[in-house]
Structure formats: C-alpha cells, structure tokens
PDB file of N, CA, C and O in Angstrom:
ATOM      1  N   UNK A   1       0.833  -1.173   0.000  1.00  0.00           N
ATOM      2  CA  UNK A   1       0.000   0.000   0.000  1.00  0.00           C
ATOM      3  C   UNK A   1       0.886   1.247   0.000  1.00  0.00           C
ATOM      4  O   UNK A   1       1.876   1.309   0.728  1.00  0.00           O
ATOM      5  N   UNK A   2       0.532   2.226  -0.807  1.00  0.00           N
ATOM      6  CA  UNK A   2       1.294   3.467  -0.895  1.00  0.00           C
ATOM      7  C   UNK A   2       0.899   4.404   0.229  1.00  0.00           C
ATOM      8  O   UNK A   2      -0.284   4.629   0.481  1.00  0.00           O
ATOM      9  N   UNK A   3       1.898   4.945   0.899  1.00  0.00           N
ATOM     10  CA  UNK A   3       1.635   5.926   1.961  1.00  0.00           C
ATOM     11  C   UNK A   3       1.400   7.287   1.326  1.00  0.00           C
ATOM     12  O   UNK A   3       2.064   7.652   0.356  1.00  0.00           O
ATOM     13  N   UNK A   4       0.464   8.026   1.871  1.00  0.00           N
ATOM     14  CA  UNK A   4       0.178   9.383   1.403  1.00  0.00           C
ATOM     15  C   UNK A   4       0.400  10.337   2.552  1.00  0.00           C
ATOM     16  O   UNK A   4       0.219   9.993   3.720  1.00  0.00           O
ATOM     17  N   UNK A   5       0.796  11.541   2.197  1.00  0.00           N
ATOM     18  CA  UNK A   5       0.976  12.563   3.223  1.00  0.00           C
ATOM     19  C   UNK A   5       0.536  13.908   2.682  1.00  0.00           C
ATOM     20  O   UNK A   5       0.550  14.143   1.474  1.00  0.00           O
ATOM     21  N   UNK A   6       0.158  14.764   3.565  1.00  0.00           N
ATOM     22  CA  UNK A   6      -0.267  16.115   3.200  1.00  0.00           C
ATOM     23  C   UNK A   6       0.979  16.979   3.100  1.00  0.00           C
ATOM     24  O   UNK A   6       1.791  17.023   4.025  1.00  0.00           O
ATOM     25  N   UNK A   7       1.126  17.669   1.969  1.00  0.00           N
ATOM     26  CA  UNK A   7       2.311  18.508   1.774  1.00  0.00           C
ATOM     27  C   UNK A   7       1.961  19.998   1.712  1.00  0.00           C
ATOM     28  O   UNK A   7       2.853  20.843   1.783  1.00  0.00           O
ATOM     29  N   UNK A   8       0.675  20.327   1.581  1.00  0.00           N
ATOM     30  CA  UNK A   8       0.267  21.736   1.517  1.00  0.00           C
ATOM     31  C   UNK A   8      -1.207  21.852   1.872  1.00  0.00           C
ATOM     32  O   UNK A   8      -1.966  20.888   1.786  1.00  0.00           O
ATOM     33  N   UNK A   9      -1.591  23.064   2.273  1.00  0.00           N
ATOM     34  CA  UNK A   9      -2.995  23.326   2.604  1.00  0.00           C
ATOM     35  C   UNK A   9      -3.415  24.648   1.972  1.00  0.00           C
ATOM     36  O   UNK A   9      -2.688  25.639   2.033  1.00  0.00           O
ATOM     37  N   UNK A  10      -4.594  24.646   1.366  1.00  0.00           N
ATOM     38  CA  UNK A  10      -5.157  25.851   0.760  1.00  0.00           C
ATOM     39  C   UNK A  10      -6.436  26.198   1.506  1.00  0.00           C
ATOM     40  O   UNK A  10      -7.398  25.429   1.499  1.00  0.00           O
ATOM     41  N   UNK A  11      -6.442  27.359   2.149  1.00  0.00           N
ATOM     42  CA  UNK A  11      -7.600  27.821   2.908  1.00  0.00           C
ATOM     43  C   UNK A  11      -8.303  28.912   2.111  1.00  0.00           C
ATOM     44  O   UNK A  11      -7.665  29.868   1.670  1.00  0.00           O
ATOM     45  N   UNK A  12      -9.613  28.774   1.924  1.00  0.00           N
ATOM     46  CA  UNK A  12     -10.385  29.767   1.177  1.00  0.00           C
ATOM     47  C   UNK A  12     -11.628  30.137   1.982  1.00  0.00           C
ATOM     48  O   UNK A  12     -12.408  29.270   2.376  1.00  0.00           O
ATOM     49  N   UNK A  13     -11.799  31.438   2.218  1.00  0.00           N
ATOM     50  CA  UNK A  13     -13.004  31.982   2.845  1.00  0.00           C
ATOM     51  C   UNK A  13     -13.739  32.731   1.744  1.00  0.00           C
ATOM     52  O   UNK A  13     -13.215  33.706   1.205  1.00  0.00           O
ATOM     53  N   UNK A  14     -14.926  32.295   1.407  1.00  0.00           N
ATOM     54  CA  UNK A  14     -15.659  32.871   0.279  1.00  0.00           C
ATOM     55  C   UNK A  14     -16.236  34.249   0.556  1.00  0.00           C
ATOM     56  O   UNK A  14     -16.801  34.872  -0.343  1.00  0.00           O
ATOM     57  N   UNK A  15     -16.105  34.732   1.773  1.00  0.00           N
ATOM     58  CA  UNK A  15     -16.596  36.066   2.091  1.00  0.00           C
ATOM     59  C   UNK A  15     -18.102  36.088   2.265  1.00  0.00           C
ATOM     60  O   UNK A  15     -18.770  35.055   2.238  1.00  0.00           O
ATOM     61  N   UNK A  16     -18.613  37.285   2.442  1.00  0.00           N
ATOM     62  CA  UNK A  16     -20.059  37.453   2.605  1.00  0.00           C
ATOM     63  C   UNK A  16     -20.486  38.716   1.876  1.00  0.00           C
ATOM     64  O   UNK A  16     -20.018  39.815   2.175  1.00  0.00           O
ATOM     65  N   UNK A  17     -21.372  38.543   0.926  1.00  0.00           N
ATOM     66  CA  UNK A  17     -21.837  39.684   0.147  1.00  0.00           C
ATOM     67  C   UNK A  17     -23.278  39.516  -0.270  1.00  0.00           C
ATOM     68  O   UNK A  17     -23.836  38.419  -0.238  1.00  0.00           O
ATOM     69  N   UNK A  18     -23.864  40.626  -0.662  1.00  0.00           N
ATOM     70  CA  UNK A  18     -25.259  40.613  -1.105  1.00  0.00           C
ATOM     71  C   UNK A  18     -25.356  41.294  -2.457  1.00  0.00           C
ATOM     72  O   UNK A  18     -24.681  42.290  -2.716  1.00  0.00           O
ATOM     73  N   UNK A  19     -26.202  40.746  -3.314  1.00  0.00           N
ATOM     74  CA  UNK A  19     -26.411  41.341  -4.625  1.00  0.00           C
ATOM     75  C   UNK A  19     -27.316  42.554  -4.495  1.00  0.00           C
ATOM     76  O   UNK A  19     -28.340  42.505  -3.815  1.00  0.00           O
ATOM     77  N   UNK A  20     -26.935  43.636  -5.148  1.00  0.00           N
ATOM     78  CA  UNK A  20     -27.755  44.844  -5.173  1.00  0.00           C
ATOM     79  C   UNK A  20     -28.855  44.617  -6.200  1.00  0.00           C
ATOM     80  O   UNK A  20     -28.576  44.310  -7.359  1.00  0.00           O
ATOM     81  N   UNK A  21     -30.107  44.768  -5.772  1.00  0.00           N
ATOM     82  CA  UNK A  21     -31.249  44.425  -6.626  1.00  0.00           C
ATOM     83  C   UNK A  21     -31.765  45.592  -7.462  1.00  0.00           C
ATOM     84  O   UNK A  21     -32.278  45.376  -8.560  1.00  0.00           O
ATOM     85  N   UNK A  22     -31.638  46.829  -6.964  1.00  0.00           N
ATOM     86  CA  UNK A  22     -32.235  47.978  -7.651  1.00  0.00           C
ATOM     87  C   UNK A  22     -31.208  49.080  -7.837  1.00  0.00           C
ATOM     88  O   UNK A  22     -30.157  49.104  -7.197  1.00  0.00           O
ATOM     89  N   UNK A  23     -31.550  49.991  -8.738  1.00  0.00           N
ATOM     90  CA  UNK A  23     -30.715  51.170  -8.941  1.00  0.00           C
ATOM     91  C   UNK A  23     -29.669  50.971 -10.016  1.00  0.00           C
ATOM     92  O   UNK A  23     -29.683  49.982 -10.749  1.00  0.00           O
ATOM     93  N   UNK A  24     -28.755  51.937 -10.097  1.00  0.00           N
ATOM     94  CA  UNK A  24     -27.742  51.898 -11.143  1.00  0.00           C
ATOM     95  C   UNK A  24     -26.657  50.861 -10.880  1.00  0.00           C
ATOM     96  O   UNK A  24     -25.871  50.566 -11.781  1.00  0.00           O
ATOM     97  N   UNK A  25     -26.589  50.300  -9.681  1.00  0.00           N
ATOM     98  CA  UNK A  25     -25.611  49.255  -9.356  1.00  0.00           C
ATOM     99  C   UNK A  25     -26.259  47.874  -9.294  1.00  0.00           C
ATOM    100  O   UNK A  25     -25.669  46.955  -8.727  1.00  0.00           O
ATOM    101  N   UNK A  26     -27.432  47.705  -9.849  1.00  0.00           N
ATOM    102  CA  UNK A  26     -28.140  46.421  -9.819  1.00  0.00           C
ATOM    103  C   UNK A  26     -27.280  45.321 -10.435  1.00  0.00           C
ATOM    104  O   UNK A  26     -26.682  45.504 -11.496  1.00  0.00           O
ATOM    105  N   UNK A  27     -27.227  44.185  -9.758  1.00  0.00           N
ATOM    106  CA  UNK A  27     -26.442  43.049 -10.226  1.00  0.00           C
ATOM    107  C   UNK A  27     -25.045  42.995  -9.641  1.00  0.00           C
ATOM    108  O   UNK A  27     -24.379  41.964  -9.729  1.00  0.00           O
ATOM    109  N   UNK A  28     -24.590  44.085  -9.047  1.00  0.00           N
ATOM    110  CA  UNK A  28     -23.270  44.094  -8.419  1.00  0.00           C
ATOM    111  C   UNK A  28     -23.367  43.524  -7.001  1.00  0.00           C
ATOM    112  O   UNK A  28     -24.455  43.438  -6.431  1.00  0.00           O
ATOM    113  N   UNK A  29     -22.232  43.142  -6.448  1.00  0.00           N
ATOM    114  CA  UNK A  29     -22.176  42.582  -5.096  1.00  0.00           C
ATOM    115  C   UNK A  29     -21.664  43.645  -4.132  1.00  0.00           C
ATOM    116  O   UNK A  29     -20.656  44.301  -4.395  1.00  0.00           O
ATOM    117  N   UNK A  30     -22.363  43.808  -3.019  1.00  0.00           N
ATOM    118  CA  UNK A  30     -21.894  44.666  -1.921  1.00  0.00           C
ATOM    119  C   UNK A  30     -21.305  43.725  -0.877  1.00  0.00           C
ATOM    120  O   UNK A  30     -22.023  42.946  -0.250  1.00  0.00           O
ATOM    121  N   UNK A  31     -19.989  43.806  -0.699  1.00  0.00           N
ATOM    122  CA  UNK A  31     -19.295  42.881   0.189  1.00  0.00           C
ATOM    123  C   UNK A  31     -19.312  43.382   1.630  1.00  0.00           C
ATOM    124  O   UNK A  31     -18.876  44.500   1.908  1.00  0.00           O
ATOM    125  N   UNK A  32     -19.817  42.550   2.551  1.00  0.00           N
ATOM    126  CA  UNK A  32     -19.708  42.828   3.981  1.00  0.00           C
ATOM    127  C   UNK A  32     -18.359  42.319   4.493  1.00  0.00           C
ATOM    128  O   UNK A  32     -17.743  42.933   5.363  1.00  0.00           O
ATOM    129  N   UNK A  33     -17.911  41.191   3.942  1.00  0.00           N
ATOM    130  CA  UNK A  33     -16.609  40.607   4.267  1.00  0.00           C
ATOM    131  C   UNK A  33     -16.027  40.063   2.961  1.00  0.00           C
ATOM    132  O   UNK A  33     -16.593  39.150   2.360  1.00  0.00           O
ATOM    133  N   UNK A  34     -14.900  40.624   2.526  1.00  0.00           N
ATOM    134  CA  UNK A  34     -14.289  40.217   1.260  1.00  0.00           C
ATOM    135  C   UNK A  34     -13.784  38.776   1.320  1.00  0.00           C
ATOM    136  O   UNK A  34     -13.419  38.287   2.389  1.00  0.00           O
ATOM    137  N   UNK A  35     -13.763  38.100   0.178  1.00  0.00           N
ATOM    138  CA  UNK A  35     -13.171  36.763   0.128  1.00  0.00           C
ATOM    139  C   UNK A  35     -11.671  36.838   0.425  1.00  0.00           C
ATOM    140  O   UNK A  35     -11.036  37.867   0.192  1.00  0.00           O
ATOM    141  N   UNK A  36     -11.119  35.754   0.933  1.00  0.00           N
ATOM    142  CA  UNK A  36      -9.686  35.721   1.214  1.00  0.00           C
ATOM    143  C   UNK A  36      -9.178  34.285   1.075  1.00  0.00           C
ATOM    144  O   UNK A  36      -9.952  33.329   1.116  1.00  0.00           O
ATOM    145  N   UNK A  37      -7.863  34.159   0.909  1.00  0.00           N
ATOM    146  CA  UNK A  37      -7.265  32.844   0.739  1.00  0.00           C
ATOM    147  C   UNK A  37      -5.856  32.850   1.325  1.00  0.00           C
ATOM    148  O   UNK A  37      -5.227  33.899   1.462  1.00  0.00           O
ATOM    149  N   UNK A  38      -5.376  31.650   1.668  1.00  0.00           N
ATOM    150  CA  UNK A  38      -4.014  31.482   2.191  1.00  0.00           C
ATOM    151  C   UNK A  38      -3.530  30.093   1.787  1.00  0.00           C
ATOM    152  O   UNK A  38      -4.280  29.123   1.896  1.00  0.00           O
ATOM    153  N   UNK A  39      -2.295  29.987   1.326  1.00  0.00           N
ATOM    154  CA  UNK A  39      -1.678  28.720   0.943  1.00  0.00           C
ATOM    155  C   UNK A  39      -0.511  28.476   1.881  1.00  0.00           C
ATOM    156  O   UNK A  39       0.362  29.334   2.014  1.00  0.00           O
ATOM    157  N   UNK A  40      -0.478  27.319   2.536  1.00  0.00           N
ATOM    158  CA  UNK A  40       0.617  26.965   3.433  1.00  0.00           C
ATOM    159  C   UNK A  40       1.306  25.717   2.916  1.00  0.00           C
ATOM    160  O   UNK A  40       0.684  24.665   2.767  1.00  0.00           O
ATOM    161  N   UNK A  41       2.604  25.844   2.644  1.00  0.00           N
ATOM    162  CA  UNK A  41       3.408  24.711   2.185  1.00  0.00           C
ATOM    163  C   UNK A  41       4.061  24.077   3.410  1.00  0.00           C
ATOM    164  O   UNK A  41       4.793  24.740   4.144  1.00  0.00           O
ATOM    165  N   UNK A  42       3.793  22.805   3.622  1.00  0.00           N
ATOM    166  CA  UNK A  42       4.351  22.121   4.777  1.00  0.00           C
ATOM    167  C   UNK A  42       5.758  21.607   4.514  1.00  0.00           C
ATOM    168  O   UNK A  42       6.448  21.210   5.453  1.00  0.00           O
ATOM    169  N   UNK A  43       6.200  21.605   3.259  1.00  0.00           N
ATOM    170  CA  UNK A  43       7.556  21.177   2.937  1.00  0.00           C
ATOM    171  C   UNK A  43       8.573  22.264   3.233  1.00  0.00           C
ATOM    172  O   UNK A  43       9.598  22.003   3.863  1.00  0.00           O
ATOM    173  N   UNK A  44       8.295  23.490   2.781  1.00  0.00           N
ATOM    174  CA  UNK A  44       9.257  24.578   2.994  1.00  0.00           C
ATOM    175  C   UNK A  44       8.846  25.502   4.137  1.00  0.00           C
ATOM    176  O   UNK A  44       9.618  26.377   4.528  1.00  0.00           O
ATOM    177  N   UNK A  45       7.641  25.321   4.677  1.00  0.00           N
ATOM    178  CA  UNK A  45       7.202  26.082   5.844  1.00  0.00           C
ATOM    179  C   UNK A  45       6.765  27.508   5.563  1.00  0.00           C
ATOM    180  O   UNK A  45       6.727  28.329   6.480  1.00  0.00           O
ATOM    181  N   UNK A  46       6.437  27.823   4.320  1.00  0.00           N
ATOM    182  CA  UNK A  46       6.017  29.187   3.998  1.00  0.00           C
ATOM    183  C   UNK A  46       4.503  29.280   3.884  1.00  0.00           C
ATOM    184  O   UNK A  46       3.800  28.284   3.713  1.00  0.00           O
ATOM    185  N   UNK A  47       4.035  30.506   3.985  1.00  0.00           N
ATOM    186  CA  UNK A  47       2.620  30.802   3.832  1.00  0.00           C
ATOM    187  C   UNK A  47       2.497  31.941   2.823  1.00  0.00           C
ATOM    188  O   UNK A  47       3.221  32.932   2.921  1.00  0.00           O
ATOM    189  N   UNK A  48       1.583  31.812   1.848  1.00  0.00           N
ATOM    190  CA  UNK A  48       1.405  32.838   0.826  1.00  0.00           C
ATOM    191  C   UNK A  48      -0.046  33.281   0.788  1.00  0.00           C
ATOM    192  O   UNK A  48      -0.963  32.487   0.999  1.00  0.00           O
ATOM    193  N   UNK A  49      -0.235  34.566   0.514  1.00  0.00           N
ATOM    194  CA  UNK A  49      -1.570  35.140   0.342  1.00  0.00           C
ATOM    195  C   UNK A  49      -1.579  35.907  -0.974  1.00  0.00           C
ATOM    196  O   UNK A  49      -0.519  36.319  -1.444  1.00  0.00           O
ATOM    197  N   UNK A  50      -2.751  36.112  -1.584  1.00  0.00           N
ATOM    198  CA  UNK A  50      -2.796  36.837  -2.855  1.00  0.00           C
ATOM    199  C   UNK A  50      -2.419  38.308  -2.687  1.00  0.00           C
ATOM    200  O   UNK A  50      -2.540  38.876  -1.602  1.00  0.00           O
ATOM    201  N   UNK A  51      -1.962  38.911  -3.782  1.00  0.00           N
ATOM    202  CA  UNK A  51      -1.569  40.328  -3.757  1.00  0.00           C
ATOM    203  C   UNK A  51      -2.767  41.246  -3.565  1.00  0.00           C
ATOM    204  O   UNK A  51      -2.682  42.228  -2.828  1.00  0.00           O
ATOM    205  N   UNK A  52      -3.880  40.939  -4.218  1.00  0.00           N
ATOM    206  CA  UNK A  52      -5.062  41.786  -4.143  1.00  0.00           C
ATOM    207  C   UNK A  52      -6.079  41.252  -3.150  1.00  0.00           C
ATOM    208  O   UNK A  52      -5.871  40.216  -2.520  1.00  0.00           O
ATOM    209  N   UNK A  53      -7.190  41.984  -3.021  1.00  0.00           N
ATOM    210  CA  UNK A  53      -8.205  41.580  -2.055  1.00  0.00           C
ATOM    211  C   UNK A  53      -9.558  41.310  -2.677  1.00  0.00           C
ATOM    212  O   UNK A  53     -10.469  40.869  -1.975  1.00  0.00           O
ATOM    213  N   UNK A  54      -9.724  41.554  -3.948  1.00  0.00           N
ATOM    214  CA  UNK A  54     -11.025  41.372  -4.582  1.00  0.00           C
ATOM    215  C   UNK A  54     -11.284  39.925  -4.957  1.00  0.00           C
ATOM    216  O   UNK A  54     -10.368  39.102  -4.938  1.00  0.00           O
ATOM    217  N   UNK A  55     -12.527  39.609  -5.297  1.00  0.00           N
ATOM    218  CA  UNK A  55     -12.888  38.243  -5.673  1.00  0.00           C
ATOM    219  C   UNK A  55     -12.105  37.726  -6.877  1.00  0.00           C
ATOM    220  O   UNK A  55     -11.770  36.543  -6.929  1.00  0.00           O
ATOM    221  N   UNK A  56     -11.809  38.593  -7.843  1.00  0.00           N
ATOM    222  CA  UNK A  56     -11.026  38.182  -9.006  1.00  0.00           C
ATOM    223  C   UNK A  56      -9.601  37.809  -8.625  1.00  0.00           C
ATOM    224  O   UNK A  56      -9.047  36.841  -9.147  1.00  0.00           O
ATOM    225  N   UNK A  57      -9.004  38.580  -7.711  1.00  0.00           N
ATOM    226  CA  UNK A  57      -7.648  38.283  -7.242  1.00  0.00           C
ATOM    227  C   UNK A  57      -7.601  36.938  -6.526  1.00  0.00           C
ATOM    228  O   UNK A  57      -6.661  36.165  -6.709  1.00  0.00           O
ATOM    229  N   UNK A  58      -8.610  36.662  -5.714  1.00  0.00           N
ATOM    230  CA  UNK A  58      -8.667  35.393  -4.982  1.00  0.00           C
ATOM    231  C   UNK A  58      -8.825  34.232  -5.958  1.00  0.00           C
ATOM    232  O   UNK A  58      -8.169  33.202  -5.802  1.00  0.00           O
ATOM    233  N   UNK A  59      -9.681  34.383  -6.954  1.00  0.00           N
ATOM    234  CA  UNK A  59      -9.901  33.315  -7.935  1.00  0.00           C
ATOM    235  C   UNK A  59      -8.623  33.008  -8.710  1.00  0.00           C
ATOM    236  O   UNK A  59      -8.301  31.840  -8.928  1.00  0.00           O
ATOM    237  N   UNK A  60      -7.892  34.041  -9.129  1.00  0.00           N
ATOM    238  CA  UNK A  60      -6.632  33.830  -9.852  1.00  0.00           C
ATOM    239  C   UNK A  60      -5.594  33.158  -8.952  1.00  0.00           C
ATOM    240  O   UNK A  60      -4.862  32.276  -9.402  1.00  0.00           O
ATOM    241  N   UNK A  61      -5.527  33.567  -7.694  1.00  0.00           N
ATOM    242  CA  UNK A  61      -4.584  32.982  -6.734  1.00  0.00           C
ATOM    243  C   UNK A  61      -4.858  31.495  -6.544  1.00  0.00           C
ATOM    244  O   UNK A  61      -3.938  30.679  -6.611  1.00  0.00           O
ATOM    245  N   UNK A  62      -6.112  31.141  -6.310  1.00  0.00           N
ATOM    246  CA  UNK A  62      -6.492  29.746  -6.083  1.00  0.00           C
ATOM    247  C   UNK A  62      -6.198  28.896  -7.321  1.00  0.00           C
ATOM    248  O   UNK A  62      -5.756  27.753  -7.200  1.00  0.00           O
ATOM    249  N   UNK A  63      -6.443  29.453  -8.507  1.00  0.00           N
ATOM    250  CA  UNK A  63      -6.239  28.702  -9.741  1.00  0.00           C
ATOM    251  C   UNK A  63      -4.762  28.436 -10.034  1.00  0.00           C
ATOM    252  O   UNK A  63      -4.439  27.452 -10.699  1.00  0.00           O
ATOM    253  N   UNK A  64      -3.862  29.291  -9.552  1.00  0.00           N
ATOM    254  CA  UNK A  64      -2.463  29.179  -9.964  1.00  0.00           C
ATOM    255  C   UNK A  64      -1.461  28.892  -8.852  1.00  0.00           C
ATOM    256  O   UNK A  64      -0.301  28.620  -9.161  1.00  0.00           O
ATOM    257  N   UNK A  65      -1.834  28.935  -7.596  1.00  0.00           N
ATOM    258  CA  UNK A  65      -0.852  28.856  -6.519  1.00  0.00           C
ATOM    259  C   UNK A  65      -0.101  27.529  -6.489  1.00  0.00           C
ATOM    260  O   UNK A  65       1.085  27.513  -6.157  1.00  0.00           O
ATOM    261  N   UNK A  66      -0.738  26.439  -6.817  1.00  0.00           N
ATOM    262  CA  UNK A  66      -0.049  25.137  -6.744  1.00  0.00           C
ATOM    263  C   UNK A  66       1.117  25.051  -7.721  1.00  0.00           C
ATOM    264  O   UNK A  66       2.116  24.391  -7.431  1.00  0.00           O
ATOM    265  N   UNK A  67       1.005  25.700  -8.862  1.00  0.00           N
ATOM    266  CA  UNK A  67       2.101  25.679  -9.832  1.00  0.00           C
ATOM    267  C   UNK A  67       3.046  26.851  -9.660  1.00  0.00           C
ATOM    268  O   UNK A  67       4.216  26.748 -10.029  1.00  0.00           O
ATOM    269  N   UNK A  68       2.574  27.969  -9.108  1.00  0.00           N
ATOM    270  CA  UNK A  68       3.407  29.161  -8.952  1.00  0.00           C
ATOM    271  C   UNK A  68       4.244  29.164  -7.674  1.00  0.00           C
ATOM    272  O   UNK A  68       5.173  29.963  -7.551  1.00  0.00           O
ATOM    273  N   UNK A  69       3.934  28.292  -6.733  1.00  0.00           N
ATOM    274  CA  UNK A  69       4.660  28.287  -5.459  1.00  0.00           C
ATOM    275  C   UNK A  69       6.141  27.998  -5.694  1.00  0.00           C
ATOM    276  O   UNK A  69       6.496  27.212  -6.573  1.00  0.00           O
ATOM    277  N   UNK A  70       6.993  28.631  -4.910  1.00  0.00           N
ATOM    278  CA  UNK A  70       8.441  28.569  -5.113  1.00  0.00           C
ATOM    279  C   UNK A  70       9.011  27.152  -5.125  1.00  0.00           C
ATOM    280  O   UNK A  70       9.921  26.877  -5.908  1.00  0.00           O
ATOM    281  N   UNK A  71       8.517  26.257  -4.297  1.00  0.00           N
ATOM    282  CA  UNK A  71       9.074  24.903  -4.280  1.00  0.00           C
ATOM    283  C   UNK A  71       8.166  23.931  -5.052  1.00  0.00           C
ATOM    284  O   UNK A  71       8.143  22.741  -4.740  1.00  0.00           O
ATOM    285  N   UNK A  72       7.422  24.419  -6.048  1.00  0.00           N
ATOM    286  CA  UNK A  72       6.515  23.605  -6.846  1.00  0.00           C
ATOM    287  C   UNK A  72       7.137  22.368  -7.443  1.00  0.00           C
ATOM    288  O   UNK A  72       6.613  21.274  -7.235  1.00  0.00           O
ATOM    289  N   UNK A  73       8.270  22.487  -8.202  1.00  0.00           N
ATOM    290  CA  UNK A  73       8.888  21.289  -8.753  1.00  0.00           C
ATOM    291  C   UNK A  73       9.391  20.336  -7.660  1.00  0.00           C
ATOM    292  O   UNK A  73       9.331  19.118  -7.824  1.00  0.00           O
ATOM    293  N   UNK A  74       9.882  20.887  -6.553  1.00  0.00           N
ATOM    294  CA  UNK A  74      10.333  20.044  -5.450  1.00  0.00           C
ATOM    295  C   UNK A  74       9.171  19.292  -4.827  1.00  0.00           C
ATOM    296  O   UNK A  74       9.316  18.142  -4.414  1.00  0.00           O
ATOM    297  N   UNK A  75       8.010  19.950  -4.761  1.00  0.00           N
ATOM    298  CA  UNK A  75       6.823  19.334  -4.186  1.00  0.00           C
ATOM    299  C   UNK A  75       6.457  18.067  -4.957  1.00  0.00           C
ATOM    300  O   UNK A  75       6.140  17.044  -4.350  1.00  0.00           O
ATOM    301  N   UNK A  76       6.497  18.127  -6.272  1.00  0.00           N
ATOM    302  CA  UNK A  76       6.144  16.970  -7.086  1.00  0.00           C
ATOM    303  C   UNK A  76       7.151  15.831  -6.884  1.00  0.00           C
ATOM    304  O   UNK A  76       6.763  14.664  -6.837  1.00  0.00           O
ATOM    305  N   UNK A  77       8.430  16.166  -6.765  1.00  0.00           N
ATOM    306  CA  UNK A  77       9.455  15.139  -6.576  1.00  0.00           C
ATOM    307  C   UNK A  77       9.339  14.485  -5.203  1.00  0.00           C
ATOM    308  O   UNK A  77       9.443  13.263  -5.089  1.00  0.00           O
ATOM    309  N   UNK A  78       9.128  15.277  -4.175  1.00  0.00           N
ATOM    310  CA  UNK A  78       9.068  14.745  -2.807  1.00  0.00           C
ATOM    311  C   UNK A  78       7.791  13.956  -2.558  1.00  0.00           C
ATOM    312  O   UNK A  78       7.781  13.025  -1.753  1.00  0.00           O
ATOM    313  N   UNK A  79       6.716  14.323  -3.242  1.00  0.00           N
ATOM    314  CA  UNK A  79       5.434  13.631  -3.038  1.00  0.00           C
ATOM    315  C   UNK A  79       5.455  12.254  -3.661  1.00  0.00           C
ATOM    316  O   UNK A  79       4.697  11.380  -3.240  1.00  0.00           O
ATOM    317  N   UNK A  80       6.293  12.038  -4.643  1.00  0.00           N
ATOM    318  CA  UNK A  80       6.322  10.738  -5.334  1.00  0.00           C
ATOM    319  C   UNK A  80       6.968   9.649  -4.497  1.00  0.00           C
ATOM    320  O   UNK A  80       7.066   8.505  -4.941  1.00  0.00           O
TER     321      UNK A  80
END
C-alpha cells in the first residue's frame, strides 16, 4: 500500500456579500466581508496570500498557486 501525506494546505473563505437588486448598481455585489485565501506549504514552511483583495484576485490565486509556489517542482518530486 502506498503511503500518502499532506504537503500543503489551501484555505479559502468565500466572504459574505449581497447582490444589489435595484438602482444603477443592480447586479453588483456589496461585500460585507471580502473573500480571502491562504496557501501553506508544509515542505518549505512558507505561507502565501494573494496580492489583491477582490474576488477576481482570490480566484486567480487559487487557480495558480499550486504551480506558482516557489518549491513547486520540489513538491512533485518529494510527493512521489
């Protein structure tokens, strides 16, 4: 049986917002608490957060952090 271990953790808080229903901003989101994310690498001991704070910044961070992390190639070698 192959042993598995956790090498990184990605934490995502989707935030809290409400859609504006009327007026010139209808369809937009009014954020009470912005979304946020954090990536922790257990191999090198670092923690990374996105540069921006908006929902688009969080989405881009989540989509790319596993490949953009500094020890990415090392992570694949050590996990094998």
